[in-house]
C-alpha positions as CSV (number, residue, x, y, z in Angstrom):
1,X,-3.1,58.8,-52.3
2,X,-3.9,62.4,-51.5
3,X,-4.6,65.4,-53.8
4,X,-2.5,68.3,-52.8
5,X,-4.2,70.7,-55.1
6,X,-1.8,70.1,-58.0
7,X,-1.0,66.4,-58.1
8,X,-1.7,63.1,-56.3
9,X,0.8,62.3,-53.6
10,X,1.5,58.9,-51.9
11,X,0.6,58.9,-48.3
12,X,1.6,56.0,-46.0
13,X,-1.3,54.2,-44.3
14,X,-0.9,52.4,-41.0
15,X,-3.0,49.3,-41.9
16,X,-2.1,45.9,-43.1
17,X,-5.3,45.0,-45.0
18,X,-6.4,46.4,-48.4
19,X,-8.7,49.4,-48.1
20,X,-11.7,49.5,-50.4
21,X,-13.6,52.8,-49.8
22,X,-12.9,56.2,-48.4
23,X,-15.0,59.3,-47.6
24,X,-14.8,62.6,-45.8
25,X,-13.3,66.1,-46.2
26,X,-12.6,67.3,-42.7
27,X,-11.8,63.9,-41.1
28,X,-11.5,61.3,-43.9
29,X,-12.1,57.6,-43.1
30,X,-11.1,54.6,-45.2
31,X,-12.4,51.1,-44.7
32,X,-11.6,47.6,-46.1
33,X,-11.0,44.0,-45.6
34,X,-11.0,42.2,-42.2
35,X,-12.7,45.3,-40.6
36,X,-9.8,47.6,-41.5
37,X,-10.3,51.2,-40.7
38,X,-8.0,54.2,-41.1
39,X,-8.5,57.9,-40.3
40,X,-6.6,60.7,-41.7
41,X,-5.5,63.2,-39.1
42,X,-4.2,65.9,-41.4
43,X,-0.7,64.5,-41.4
44,X,-1.0,60.8,-41.8
45,X,-3.5,57.9,-42.0
46,X,-3.7,56.0,-38.7
47,X,-5.3,52.5,-38.2
48,X,-8.2,52.1,-35.8
49,X,-10.0,49.1,-34.3
50,X,-13.4,48.6,-35.8
51,X,-14.5,45.8,-33.5
52,X,-15.4,43.6,-36.5
53,X,-13.6,41.2,-38.8
54,X,-16.2,41.6,-41.5
55,X,-15.0,43.3,-44.7
56,X,-16.2,46.9,-44.8
57,X,-17.1,47.9,-48.4
58,X,-18.5,51.4,-48.1
59,X,-18.2,54.5,-45.9
60,X,-19.8,57.9,-45.6
61,X,-18.0,60.4,-43.4
62,X,-19.1,64.0,-42.6
63,X,-17.8,66.1,-39.8
64,X,-17.1,63.9,-36.8
65,X,-19.6,61.2,-37.8
66,X,-19.0,58.3,-40.1
67,X,-21.0,55.2,-41.2
68,X,-19.5,52.1,-42.7
69,X,-21.3,49.1,-44.2
70,X,-19.9,45.6,-44.9
71,X,-20.3,41.9,-45.3
72,X,-22.8,39.9,-43.2
73,X,-25.0,43.0,-42.7
74,X,-22.4,44.9,-40.7
75,X,-23.1,48.5,-40.0
76,X,-20.8,50.7,-37.9
77,X,-21.2,54.3,-36.8
78,X,-18.4,56.5,-35.4
79,X,-19.1,59.7,-33.4
80,X,-15.7,61.4,-33.0
81,X,-13.5,58.4,-32.4
82,X,-16.0,56.2,-30.6
83,X,-17.2,53.2,-32.7
84,X,-20.6,51.8,-32.2
85,X,-21.7,48.5,-33.9
86,X,-25.2,49.1,-35.2
87,X,-25.8,45.7,-36.7
88,X,-25.7,42.7,-36.7
């Protein structure tokens, strides 16, 4: 879903797993089950590889940097579109 300033609009997402959390204004990121990650490019949500199969339960995105946390102590960081596994 995306708020267009007046109403919520459905937006297709290019990911097969359920998404659980989203964050970000300029470059929104959503995360979910089985390491699912999607980024909104201003026109559509595109799936990305996270490098983990752990369920990602939270995300904080600001500018071109995002942090995601998930099961088994998983912590991921993105800088632009580059993913770095911080832990475990």
